[in-house]
C-alpha positions as CSV (number, residue, x, y, z in Angstrom):
1,M,-11.4,-33.2,-32.6
2,S,-13.3,-36.1,-31.0
3,E,-15.0,-35.5,-27.6
4,R,-12.9,-36.7,-24.6
5,T,-14.3,-39.4,-22.4
6,D,-15.0,-38.8,-18.7
7,Q,-12.0,-41.0,-17.9
8,Q,-9.7,-38.8,-20.1
9,V,-11.1,-35.6,-18.5
10,R,-10.4,-37.0,-15.0
11,Y,-6.9,-38.1,-16.0
12,D,-6.1,-34.6,-17.4
13,Q,-7.5,-33.0,-14.2
14,A,-5.3,-35.2,-12.0
15,R,-2.3,-34.4,-14.1
16,Y,-2.8,-30.7,-14.0
17,V,-3.2,-30.8,-10.2
18,E,-0.1,-32.9,-9.8
19,D,1.9,-30.5,-11.9
20,G,0.7,-27.5,-10.0
21,H,-0.8,-25.8,-13.0
22,Y,-4.5,-26.2,-12.5
23,E,-7.2,-26.8,-10.0
24,P,-10.5,-27.7,-11.7
25,L,-13.7,-25.8,-10.8
26,L,-16.1,-27.6,-8.5
27,A,-18.4,-28.1,-11.5
28,E,-15.6,-29.7,-13.5
29,K,-14.7,-32.0,-10.6
30,D,-18.2,-33.5,-10.6
31,L,-19.1,-34.5,-14.2
32,T,-22.4,-35.9,-13.0
33,S,-23.7,-32.7,-11.2
34,A,-27.2,-32.7,-9.8
35,E,-29.8,-30.8,-11.8
36,I,-32.4,-28.8,-10.0
37,D,-35.4,-28.0,-12.0
38,G,-36.3,-24.4,-11.5
39,D,-39.8,-24.7,-13.1
40,D,-41.4,-25.9,-9.9
41,T,-40.2,-22.9,-7.9
42,D,-41.9,-19.6,-8.1
43,S,-39.4,-16.7,-8.3
44,P,-40.1,-13.0,-7.8
45,L,-37.4,-12.2,-10.3
46,P,-38.3,-11.5,-14.0
47,D,-37.8,-14.3,-16.4
48,D,-34.7,-12.9,-18.0
49,L,-33.0,-13.1,-14.6
50,T,-33.8,-16.7,-13.9
51,R,-32.6,-20.1,-15.2
52,D,-34.5,-23.2,-16.0
53,D,-31.8,-25.5,-14.8
54,L,-29.4,-24.9,-12.0
55,E,-26.4,-27.2,-11.9
56,L,-24.9,-27.8,-8.5
57,P,-21.9,-30.2,-8.0
58,A,-22.7,-33.0,-5.7
59,L,-19.3,-33.3,-3.8
60,S,-18.4,-34.8,-0.5
61,E,-17.0,-32.8,2.4
62,P,-13.4,-34.1,1.9
63,E,-13.6,-33.2,-1.8
64,L,-14.7,-29.7,-1.0
65,A,-12.0,-29.3,1.8
66,R,-9.3,-30.5,-0.6
67,H,-10.4,-28.2,-3.3
68,Y,-10.2,-25.0,-1.2
69,T,-7.0,-26.1,0.5
70,R,-5.5,-26.7,-2.9
71,L,-6.5,-23.3,-4.1
72,S,-4.9,-21.7,-1.0
73,Q,-1.7,-23.6,-1.7
74,M,-1.6,-22.2,-5.3
75,I,-1.5,-18.6,-4.0
76,Y,1.7,-16.8,-3.3
77,A,1.3,-14.7,-0.2
78,I,3.4,-12.8,2.3
79,D,3.0,-15.7,4.7
80,T,4.7,-18.0,2.2
81,G,7.5,-15.8,0.9
82,P,9.0,-12.3,0.5
83,Y,7.5,-9.5,-1.6
84,P,10.4,-7.3,-2.7
85,L,8.0,-4.8,-4.3
86,G,9.7,-1.4,-4.2
87,S,7.4,1.5,-3.2
88,C,4.3,-0.8,-2.8
89,T,5.9,-2.3,0.3
90,M,4.2,-5.6,1.0
91,K,5.5,-6.9,4.3
92,Y,4.6,-9.5,6.9
93,N,1.8,-8.6,9.3
94,P,2.5,-9.9,12.9
95,K,-0.3,-12.1,14.0
96,F,-0.5,-10.6,17.5
97,M,-2.1,-7.5,15.9
98,E,-4.9,-9.6,14.6
99,D,-5.4,-11.1,18.0
100,V,-5.7,-7.6,19.6
101,A,-8.2,-6.5,16.9
102,A,-10.3,-9.6,17.5
103,L,-10.7,-8.9,21.3
104,P,-14.4,-8.6,22.2
105,T,-13.6,-5.2,23.8
106,A,-12.5,-3.9,20.4
107,A,-16.0,-4.6,19.0
108,V,-17.3,-1.1,19.8
109,H,-20.3,0.2,17.9
110,P,-19.4,3.7,16.7
111,D,-22.8,5.1,17.6
112,R,-22.3,4.6,21.3
113,S,-22.0,7.6,23.5
114,E,-18.6,9.2,24.4
115,R,-19.2,8.3,28.0
116,S,-19.5,4.6,27.2
117,T,-16.5,4.6,24.8
118,Q,-13.8,6.2,26.8
119,G,-11.4,3.3,26.2
120,T,-11.8,3.7,22.4
121,L,-11.3,7.4,22.6
122,E,-8.3,7.1,24.8
123,L,-6.6,4.7,22.3
124,M,-7.3,7.1,19.5
125,Y,-6.0,10.0,21.5
126,R,-2.8,8.1,22.3
127,L,-2.4,7.0,18.7
128,Q,-2.7,10.6,17.6
129,D,0.1,11.4,20.1
130,Y,2.3,8.5,19.0
131,L,2.0,9.4,15.3
132,G,2.6,13.1,16.0
133,R,5.8,12.4,17.9
134,I,7.0,9.9,15.3
135,G,6.5,12.4,12.5
136,G,7.3,15.6,14.3
137,M,3.8,16.9,13.7
138,D,1.7,18.9,16.2
139,A,-1.8,17.5,15.3
140,V,-3.0,14.3,13.7
141,T,-6.3,13.1,12.2
142,L,-7.0,9.3,12.0
143,Q,-9.9,9.5,9.6
144,P,-8.5,8.9,6.1
145,P,-9.1,5.2,5.1
146,A,-5.9,4.8,3.0
147,G,-2.6,6.4,2.1
148,A,-4.0,7.9,-1.1
149,A,-7.0,9.3,0.9
150,G,-4.5,10.8,3.3
151,E,-2.8,12.5,0.4
152,F,-6.1,14.0,-0.7
153,V,-6.8,15.2,2.9
154,G,-3.4,16.8,3.0
155,I,-4.0,18.6,-0.3
156,R,-7.5,19.7,0.8
157,V,-6.0,21.1,4.0
158,A,-3.5,23.1,1.9
159,V,-6.4,24.4,-0.2
160,A,-8.3,25.5,2.9
161,Y,-5.2,27.1,4.4
162,H,-4.4,29.2,1.3
163,E,-8.1,30.2,0.8
164,H,-8.3,31.2,4.5
165,N,-5.2,33.5,4.0
166,G,-6.7,35.1,0.9
167,E,-4.3,33.4,-1.5
168,S,-6.6,31.4,-3.8
169,H,-4.3,32.4,-6.7
170,R,-1.9,29.6,-5.6
171,N,-2.8,27.0,-8.2
172,E,0.4,25.0,-8.7
173,V,1.8,21.9,-6.9
174,I,5.4,21.0,-7.7
175,I,6.2,17.2,-7.8
176,P,9.5,15.5,-8.6
177,E,9.4,13.1,-11.5
178,S,10.5,10.3,-9.2
179,A,7.4,10.8,-7.0
180,H,4.6,8.2,-6.5
181,G,1.9,8.3,-9.2
182,T,-0.7,9.1,-6.6
183,N,1.0,12.4,-5.9
184,F,0.2,13.7,-9.4
185,A,-3.3,12.4,-9.3
186,T,-3.9,13.9,-5.8
187,A,-2.7,17.3,-6.8
188,A,-4.9,17.3,-9.9
189,L,-7.9,16.0,-8.0
190,G,-7.4,18.8,-5.5
191,G,-7.8,21.3,-8.3
192,Y,-4.1,22.2,-8.8
193,D,-1.9,22.3,-11.9
194,V,1.0,19.9,-11.6
195,V,4.6,21.2,-12.2
196,S,7.0,18.3,-12.8
197,L,10.4,18.6,-11.3
198,P,13.4,16.8,-12.9
199,S,16.1,15.1,-10.8
200,D,19.8,16.0,-10.8
201,D,22.5,13.7,-11.8
202,G,22.6,12.1,-8.4
203,G,18.9,11.2,-8.5
204,R,17.8,13.9,-6.0
205,V,15.9,17.2,-6.3
206,D,17.6,19.6,-8.7
207,L,17.8,22.8,-6.7
208,E,18.2,25.0,-9.8
209,A,15.1,23.4,-11.4
210,L,13.2,23.9,-8.1
211,E,14.2,27.6,-7.9
212,A,12.9,28.0,-11.5
213,A,9.6,26.3,-10.7
214,L,8.8,28.2,-7.5
215,S,6.6,31.3,-7.8
216,E,3.8,33.2,-6.0
217,N,1.5,30.6,-7.6
218,T,3.1,27.7,-5.7
219,A,0.7,26.1,-3.2
220,A,3.0,23.1,-2.2
221,L,5.9,20.9,-3.0
222,M,5.0,17.2,-2.6
223,L,8.1,15.2,-1.7
224,T,9.1,11.7,-0.5
225,N,12.2,11.5,1.6
226,P,14.0,9.1,1.1
227,N,12.8,9.3,-2.5
228,T,11.7,6.5,-4.7
229,L,15.3,5.7,-5.6
230,G,15.9,5.0,-1.9
231,L,18.0,8.2,-1.7
232,F,17.8,10.7,1.2
233,E,17.3,14.3,0.0
234,R,20.4,15.8,1.6
235,D,19.4,19.4,0.8
236,I,16.0,19.0,2.5
237,A,16.6,22.0,4.9
238,E,17.4,24.3,1.9
239,I,14.5,22.9,0.0
240,A,12.1,23.6,2.9
241,E,13.4,27.2,3.1
242,M,13.0,27.8,-0.6
243,V,9.4,26.6,-0.6
244,H,8.5,28.6,2.5
245,D,10.1,31.7,1.2
246,V,7.5,31.9,-1.6
247,G,4.7,31.1,0.8
248,G,4.2,27.4,-0.2
249,L,3.7,24.4,2.0
250,L,6.0,21.3,2.1
251,Y,4.1,18.1,1.9
252,Y,5.6,14.8,3.0
253,D,4.6,11.5,1.4
254,G,4.9,9.1,4.2
255,A,5.4,6.0,2.0
256,N,9.0,5.7,2.9
257,L,8.8,6.7,6.6
258,N,9.9,3.2,7.6
259,A,13.5,4.2,6.6
260,L,13.5,7.0,9.2
261,L,11.7,5.6,12.2
262,G,13.4,6.7,15.4
263,R,16.2,8.5,13.5
264,A,14.7,11.5,11.7
265,R,11.3,13.3,11.7
266,P,9.7,15.0,8.7
267,G,8.5,17.9,11.0
268,D,12.1,18.6,12.0
269,M,13.1,18.8,8.3
270,G,10.6,21.5,7.7
271,F,7.6,19.6,6.4
272,D,4.2,21.1,7.2
273,V,1.8,18.3,6.4
274,M,2.3,14.5,5.9
275,H,0.3,11.3,5.6
276,Y,1.3,8.0,7.2
277,N,1.0,4.7,5.3
278,V,0.4,2.4,8.3
279,H,0.6,-0.7,6.2
280,K,4.1,0.2,5.0
281,T,5.4,1.7,8.2
282,F,3.6,-0.1,11.0
283,A,2.8,-3.5,9.3
284,T,-1.0,-3.4,9.2
285,P,-2.6,-5.2,6.3
286,H,-2.3,-3.5,2.9
287,G,-5.6,-1.8,2.2
288,G,-6.0,-3.0,-1.4
289,G,-9.1,-0.8,-1.8
290,G,-10.0,-0.9,1.9
291,P,-10.2,-1.1,4.7
292,G,-6.9,0.7,5.3
293,A,-5.7,3.8,7.2
294,G,-3.8,6.9,6.1
295,P,-3.6,9.3,9.1
296,V,-2.5,12.9,8.4
297,G,-0.3,15.0,10.6
298,V,0.2,18.8,10.4
299,V,2.0,21.6,12.1
300,D,0.1,23.9,14.5
301,E,-0.7,26.5,11.8
302,L,-2.7,23.9,9.8
303,A,-4.4,22.1,12.7
304,P,-7.6,24.1,12.5
305,F,-8.3,22.8,9.0
306,L,-8.1,19.0,9.8
307,P,-11.2,16.8,9.2
308,S,-13.9,16.6,11.8
309,P,-14.1,15.2,14.4
310,R,-10.8,14.7,16.3
311,V,-10.2,13.4,19.8
312,R,-8.8,15.5,22.7
313,E,-8.7,15.4,26.5
314,A,-11.8,16.8,28.0
315,D,-11.8,19.8,30.4
316,D,-12.2,18.0,33.8
317,A,-12.0,21.1,35.9
318,E,-15.5,20.4,37.3
319,S,-15.1,16.6,37.5
320,D,-14.1,14.5,40.4
321,A,-12.7,11.8,38.1
322,D,-9.2,10.5,38.9
323,E,-8.5,9.6,35.2
324,P,-8.6,11.9,32.3
325,T,-11.7,11.7,30.0
326,Y,-11.8,12.2,26.3
327,E,-14.1,13.8,23.8
328,L,-14.7,14.4,20.1
329,F,-14.4,18.0,18.8
330,D,-14.6,19.9,15.5
331,P,-11.5,21.9,14.5
332,E,-12.3,25.6,14.0
333,Q,-11.8,25.7,10.2
334,T,-12.3,22.0,9.5
335,I,-12.6,20.8,5.9
336,G,-15.4,18.5,7.1
337,K,-15.7,14.7,7.3
338,V,-13.7,12.5,4.9
339,H,-14.8,9.1,6.3
340,G,-17.6,7.7,8.4
341,F,-17.2,8.1,12.2
342,Q,-13.5,8.3,13.2
343,G,-11.8,6.1,10.5
344,N,-11.2,2.4,10.1
345,W,-11.2,1.5,13.8
346,L,-9.7,-2.0,13.7
347,V,-6.8,-0.9,11.4
348,L,-6.0,1.8,13.9
349,V,-6.1,-0.7,16.7
350,K,-3.5,-2.8,14.9
351,T,-1.4,0.3,14.3
352,F,-1.5,1.2,17.9
353,A,-0.6,-2.3,19.0
354,Y,2.4,-2.4,16.7
355,I,3.9,0.9,17.9
356,A,3.2,0.1,21.5
357,R,4.8,-3.3,21.4
358,L,8.0,-2.1,19.5
359,G,8.4,1.1,21.5
360,D,11.1,3.6,20.7
361,E,13.9,1.0,20.6
362,G,12.0,-1.4,18.5
363,L,11.0,1.2,15.9
364,T,14.6,2.4,15.7
365,D,15.7,-1.1,15.1
366,A,13.1,-1.7,12.4
367,S,14.4,1.3,10.4
368,A,18.0,0.1,10.8
369,K,17.1,-3.4,9.5
370,A,15.1,-1.9,6.6
371,V,18.2,0.1,5.5
372,L,20.6,-2.8,6.1
373,N,18.5,-5.3,4.2
374,A,18.2,-3.0,1.1
375,N,21.9,-2.2,0.9
376,Y,22.9,-5.9,1.5
377,L,20.6,-7.2,-1.3
378,A,21.7,-4.4,-3.7
379,S,25.3,-5.5,-3.1
380,Q,24.5,-9.2,-3.9
381,I,22.8,-9.0,-7.3
382,D,24.5,-9.0,-10.7
383,Y,22.3,-6.3,-12.2
384,E,23.6,-2.8,-12.4
385,V,22.5,-0.7,-9.4
386,P,23.0,3.0,-10.1
387,Y,23.1,5.6,-7.3
388,G,23.4,4.6,-3.6
389,P,24.0,4.1,-0.8
390,F,20.4,3.5,-0.1
391,H,17.9,3.6,2.6
392,H,14.9,1.2,2.5
393,E,14.9,0.4,-1.2
394,F,17.0,0.5,-4.4
395,V,16.4,0.5,-8.1
396,A,18.4,-1.8,-10.3
397,S,18.5,-1.8,-14.1
398,A,17.8,-4.9,-16.1
399,G,20.0,-3.5,-18.9
400,D,19.4,-5.2,-22.2
401,Q,16.8,-7.5,-20.7
402,D,13.1,-6.5,-20.5
403,A,12.3,-5.8,-16.9
404,A,8.8,-7.3,-17.3
405,D,10.4,-10.6,-18.6
406,V,12.8,-10.6,-15.7
407,A,9.8,-10.4,-13.3
408,K,8.0,-13.2,-15.0
409,R,11.0,-15.4,-15.0
410,M,11.7,-14.8,-11.3
411,L,8.3,-16.4,-10.6
412,D,9.7,-19.7,-11.8
413,F,12.3,-19.5,-9.0
414,G,9.6,-19.4,-6.4
415,V,9.9,-15.8,-5.4
416,H,7.9,-12.7,-6.1
417,P,9.5,-10.2,-8.4
418,P,10.2,-6.5,-7.6
419,T,8.3,-3.6,-9.1
420,T,9.2,-3.1,-12.7
421,K,9.5,-0.2,-15.3
422,W,9.4,2.5,-12.7
423,P,10.7,5.0,-11.8
424,E,11.6,5.8,-15.4
425,I,14.8,7.5,-14.3
426,V,16.4,4.1,-14.4
427,P,16.1,2.2,-17.7
428,E,14.3,-1.2,-17.3
429,A,13.9,-0.5,-13.6
430,L,13.7,-3.2,-11.0
431,M,12.5,-1.4,-7.9
432,T,13.3,-3.5,-4.9
433,E,12.4,-3.3,-1.2
434,P,13.1,-6.3,0.9
435,T,11.7,-4.6,4.1
436,E,13.1,-5.1,7.6
437,V,11.4,-8.4,8.3
438,E,13.4,-10.6,6.0
439,S,16.4,-12.7,7.2
440,K,19.8,-12.9,5.5
441,A,18.9,-16.4,4.3
442,T,15.8,-15.0,2.5
443,L,17.8,-12.1,1.0
444,D,20.4,-14.6,-0.3
445,R,17.6,-16.6,-1.9
446,L,16.3,-13.5,-3.5
447,A,19.7,-12.6,-4.8
448,A,20.2,-16.1,-6.2
449,A,16.9,-15.7,-8.2
450,F,18.0,-12.3,-9.5
451,N,21.4,-13.6,-10.6
452,A,20.0,-16.8,-12.2
453,V,17.7,-14.7,-14.3
454,A,20.4,-12.2,-15.2
455,A,22.4,-15.0,-16.8
456,E,19.6,-16.3,-19.0
457,D,19.0,-15.8,-22.7
458,D,16.1,-13.8,-24.3
459,E,14.3,-16.9,-25.5
460,T,14.1,-18.3,-21.9
461,L,12.9,-15.0,-20.6
462,E,10.3,-14.4,-23.3
463,S,8.7,-17.8,-22.6
464,A,8.5,-17.4,-18.8
465,P,6.9,-18.2,-16.5
466,E,6.8,-21.9,-17.0
467,R,5.8,-23.2,-13.6
468,T,3.0,-20.9,-12.5
469,T,-0.8,-21.6,-12.7
470,A,-1.3,-18.8,-15.1
471,R,1.4,-18.0,-17.6
472,R,1.6,-15.2,-20.2
473,I,-1.5,-13.1,-19.4
474,D,-2.6,-10.4,-21.7
475,Q,-2.7,-7.9,-18.9
476,T,-3.9,-5.0,-20.9
477,S,-6.9,-6.8,-22.3
478,A,-7.6,-8.3,-18.9
479,A,-7.8,-4.8,-17.3
480,R,-9.8,-3.2,-20.1
481,S,-12.1,-6.1,-21.0
482,P,-12.3,-8.4,-17.9
483,R,-14.3,-11.6,-18.3
484,L,-16.5,-11.6,-15.2
485,A,-18.3,-14.8,-15.8
486,W,-16.8,-18.3,-16.2
487,Q,-17.1,-19.9,-19.6
488,A,-16.3,-23.5,-20.4
489,L,-13.6,-24.0,-23.1
490,D,-16.1,-25.6,-25.4
491,D,-18.2,-22.4,-25.3
492,E,-15.5,-20.2,-26.7
């Protein structure tokens, strides 16, 4: 193949940009990049880490601005459309929370003295109280930097509790097969053997299977309620009694708490320990590796084992202060620190702001809309939707279609697809959570995309997506052998 002329290259670049398929790299935009000779510059780096020639594109400010604006326009984000990802729960983050976190008074150095950070400590104390009342828990730690980290803290608290009671023989954690994958990983990382629990025909916990799994070796049952099928565990009171009767703890995965806000509390159901996914429930940014937040709540019996430090009201018996003061303290049997200082402060500020602005009535309304939206969308799509009625999410089946192909084709309709292939209880699962923030018009648009794809043939699905910047990516190879440095096509 003959080499392309500069004019042909520029024509192809313009065409790709116009079609929405490609935005050239800066180096590709400027075919006459400036060369900087590195030989005249002394470098402290060894020779094998330096380059003789450094090519830098010589572009104008408008060209640079348009390049990065174009890249931003090629990204699908929660600010441009819905993310109906079941379980993962990507929802809109209100901008006022960013404004609150950006206030100069929120920029508090964590090494400052307690006396000079009373406002910070008060907010943390009040957030502990908010979360405790929302979850029905007696004590809360704000330290864990993500939901998965919160899970690990909860399991470490269980380990410390059983060891303190002289029951180190408890080496099993029971987990339903519909549970989040992190539950299995957390239990194993905590040193426990995992006992998988099958579901009954209705998609809920099989009580007979639970009875058979429980023993004197049971440390805890990890449960999500509503579960990952969007179904409320109606036998939760009996489940809690069964677990407690053998001396085990009941752990609540807070991933689906947004379905219960203002209506039901895990503590009232018999749960002993829980973590809160603040990005799912209270609309903070999704951690994505950090920074996030995953506070943990426990009943009184487990409070002495929480991470150190926590925040409490100081004893002001000898003080003339009109307002209460706050202090850090170490719980008596603490498992120690799990994060620097008191957690990811600005994420906690956003959590507090969200709860304070919505209040009791607003939080109750949020859960109502989450349930309404999920059931409405489930009723509008042509795919089979087993089980139900649902709470915040539902799982449809793609049937004879491949769920991964369905997801790729939905991208061509300008919407993000649902979670696919899981839970495995439903064949070719399309796990869908519209969240409470979406309007009926948006849900109708999602339903139209679902139904359009449901009517298409295999050939169309297998060639999708057609309109995205990247198309059929070898995801397995990309994950196992990522290409971390750019290479020109001619170098391949």
